[in-house]
Legacy VTK file of the C-alpha trace (Angstrom):
# vtk DataFile Version 3.0
C-alpha trace
ASCII
DATASET POLYDATA
POINTS 212 float
39.850 10.813 -1.883
41.207 12.452 -5.429
40.101 14.054 -8.104
41.560 13.756 -11.336
42.251 17.401 -13.061
39.639 18.766 -14.727
36.463 20.693 -14.260
36.028 20.483 -9.938
39.621 20.032 -9.473
38.995 22.601 -6.851
38.674 20.534 -4.297
41.425 17.610 -4.521
43.121 17.509 -1.048
39.943 18.433 0.901
39.647 16.247 4.052
36.060 15.769 3.714
36.222 13.501 0.639
38.217 10.938 3.078
35.267 11.954 5.962
32.251 10.903 3.373
34.087 7.950 1.902
34.522 7.014 5.792
30.934 7.527 5.794
29.765 5.807 2.411
31.522 2.398 3.037
30.275 1.834 6.826
27.097 3.059 5.403
27.726 -0.406 2.057
28.528 -2.498 5.031
25.057 -3.089 6.817
23.639 -2.933 3.788
22.632 1.112 3.591
23.171 0.906 -0.597
19.938 3.278 -1.003
21.261 5.948 0.799
25.188 5.330 -0.417
23.454 5.688 -4.449
21.947 9.172 -3.651
24.718 10.883 -1.843
26.906 9.565 -4.779
24.763 10.134 -7.605
24.612 13.276 -6.346
27.815 14.276 -6.394
28.796 12.442 -10.428
27.062 15.285 -10.936
28.431 16.939 -9.728
32.425 15.777 -10.035
32.165 13.858 -12.689
35.459 13.118 -13.011
36.153 11.651 -9.253
36.853 8.394 -9.745
36.595 7.387 -5.982
33.335 8.779 -5.854
32.932 6.679 -8.678
33.800 3.543 -7.361
32.339 4.071 -4.350
28.893 4.945 -7.058
29.261 1.063 -8.407
29.530 -1.104 -5.674
26.153 0.081 -4.631
25.109 0.045 -7.771
25.924 -3.913 -7.547
24.659 -4.742 -3.680
21.232 -3.058 -5.479
21.635 -4.860 -8.431
22.382 -8.530 -6.783
19.039 -7.635 -5.302
16.382 -6.839 -7.377
18.004 -9.540 -9.315
17.509 -11.874 -6.230
13.847 -10.450 -6.254
13.148 -10.545 -10.101
11.980 -7.434 -10.321
10.462 -7.012 -13.680
10.311 -3.263 -14.410
13.806 -2.866 -13.619
14.066 -5.738 -16.432
11.833 -3.161 -18.972
13.707 -0.146 -17.665
17.188 -1.284 -18.470
16.532 -2.557 -22.010
14.714 0.657 -22.616
17.820 2.645 -21.164
19.976 -0.025 -23.639
17.896 1.561 -26.567
18.887 4.792 -26.720
22.299 5.201 -25.723
23.777 7.241 -28.764
26.894 5.135 -28.761
30.818 6.473 -30.867
28.454 9.667 -32.141
28.103 10.664 -28.668
31.636 9.529 -27.209
32.954 11.491 -30.258
31.392 15.864 -30.008
29.747 15.488 -26.773
31.670 12.806 -24.422
30.837 13.836 -21.282
27.102 13.706 -22.424
28.611 10.260 -23.540
29.136 9.517 -20.127
26.109 10.486 -18.357
23.930 8.907 -20.820
25.647 5.353 -20.327
24.998 6.176 -16.643
21.832 6.322 -16.966
22.092 2.464 -18.015
24.395 1.365 -15.543
22.643 2.487 -12.566
20.249 0.231 -14.013
22.885 -2.719 -14.954
26.314 -1.714 -13.822
27.931 -4.731 -15.372
26.756 -3.859 -19.240
29.308 -4.171 -21.627
28.377 -1.224 -24.270
27.486 1.795 -21.270
31.303 0.438 -19.715
32.540 1.127 -23.456
31.065 4.194 -24.393
32.500 5.094 -20.503
36.097 4.395 -21.276
36.006 5.350 -24.523
33.724 8.717 -23.313
36.870 8.775 -20.237
39.993 8.469 -22.187
39.036 12.107 -24.989
38.453 13.925 -21.612
41.844 12.589 -20.441
39.995 11.304 -17.577
42.653 8.224 -17.391
41.406 6.482 -13.977
37.246 6.825 -14.568
38.343 4.886 -18.222
41.198 2.721 -16.203
38.005 1.869 -13.517
35.187 0.836 -17.089
38.236 -0.700 -17.981
38.510 -3.092 -14.447
34.295 -3.511 -15.022
34.780 -3.898 -18.769
36.715 -6.964 -17.662
34.772 -8.359 -15.412
31.885 -8.778 -17.893
30.753 -12.583 -18.091
29.292 -11.410 -21.794
33.014 -9.443 -22.631
35.127 -9.689 -26.434
38.465 -10.176 -26.628
38.703 -6.600 -28.008
37.877 -5.606 -24.445
40.660 -7.129 -23.554
43.249 -4.841 -26.016
41.246 -2.294 -25.103
42.105 -2.642 -21.129
45.411 -3.913 -22.187
46.697 -0.570 -24.448
44.802 1.830 -21.192
47.680 -0.594 -18.700
50.323 0.249 -21.161
49.400 3.967 -21.414
49.557 4.467 -17.562
52.506 2.339 -17.294
50.584 -0.461 -15.579
53.120 -3.056 -17.283
52.660 -5.762 -14.720
49.446 -5.255 -14.602
48.992 -5.156 -18.217
50.442 -9.084 -18.502
48.504 -10.191 -15.392
45.369 -9.814 -17.520
46.682 -10.768 -21.072
47.885 -14.349 -19.320
44.521 -14.851 -18.066
42.360 -13.489 -20.920
44.323 -15.777 -23.448
42.981 -19.101 -20.821
39.423 -17.859 -21.143
39.911 -17.034 -24.305
41.730 -19.876 -25.533
44.934 -18.046 -27.353
42.859 -15.633 -29.463
45.444 -14.334 -31.959
45.011 -10.500 -30.293
45.395 -11.565 -26.971
48.430 -13.289 -27.676
50.232 -10.043 -29.905
48.643 -8.295 -26.748
50.557 -10.150 -24.882
53.878 -9.937 -26.808
53.546 -6.439 -26.768
53.078 -6.071 -22.737
56.133 -7.900 -21.521
58.074 -7.025 -23.863
57.237 -3.341 -22.220
57.814 -4.760 -19.296
60.488 -5.928 -19.950
62.166 -2.630 -21.755
60.868 -1.213 -17.832
62.417 -3.363 -15.779
65.929 -2.826 -17.488
65.267 1.599 -18.204
64.286 0.795 -13.778
68.019 -0.990 -12.971
69.592 0.891 -15.278
68.412 4.003 -13.501
69.494 2.146 -10.173
72.784 1.603 -11.715
73.887 5.156 -12.541
72.429 6.495 -9.285
75.298 4.620 -7.022
77.905 4.993 -9.784
LINES 1 213
212 0 1 2 3 4 5 6 7 8 9 10 11 12 13 14 15 16 17 18 19 20 21 22 23 24 25 26 27 28 29 30 31 32 33 34 35 36 37 38 39 40 41 42 43 44 45 46 47 48 49 50 51 52 53 54 55 56 57 58 59 60 61 62 63 64 65 66 67 68 69 70 71 72 73 74 75 76 77 78 79 80 81 82 83 84 85 86 87 88 89 90 91 92 93 94 95 96 97 98 99 100 101 102 103 104 105 106 107 108 109 110 111 112 113 114 115 116 117 118 119 120 121 122 123 124 125 126 127 128 129 130 131 132 133 134 135 136 137 138 139 140 141 142 143 144 145 146 147 148 149 150 151 152 153 154 155 156 157 158 159 160 161 162 163 164 165 166 167 168 169 170 171 172 173 174 175 176 177 178 179 180 181 182 183 184 185 186 187 188 189 190 191 192 193 194 195 196 197 198 199 200 201 202 203 204 205 206 207 208 209 210 211
């Protein structure tokens, strides 16, 4: 399990992370999301830039959220409303991005598909240079039922920043159908296609040079 560059990078390459991930996945498969929530919440608090732990925590939250929805827990809905009303938004992202992630995380703990909290996580992660965490937030954001064309454009920009041109094109193509050819997505698709073609051309030239 890798840890991104940044504070806490001392755990990078530690085999204990692989063991923790295996145990957590096994617990999730057995339906013990409470154990994974407790374990990963503690680990994220200590290693906030560890995207693999965040993915485990996300999966556990989704599992719990699905169960809470099936039970129709009114108290959970009230807690979500209160947590969302307390989000600081862009001001916190600009002045205290790590604090903004913690703030958004409180809402994601109750509603893992909350669009506002995912947007804050995305922008705050980018500000910190945690691009893999930002990418994860992008992926989850574009899975939300209420995501918008602007969210797709943000995700495409991040994909291109990370050199993931094929993923950017696929996201645009799928979103063109969902949003009926929205102009902003059409422009994003054009940019992504050009970047993918350029990358392919560079790759061919590099192979030719090596062969020569």
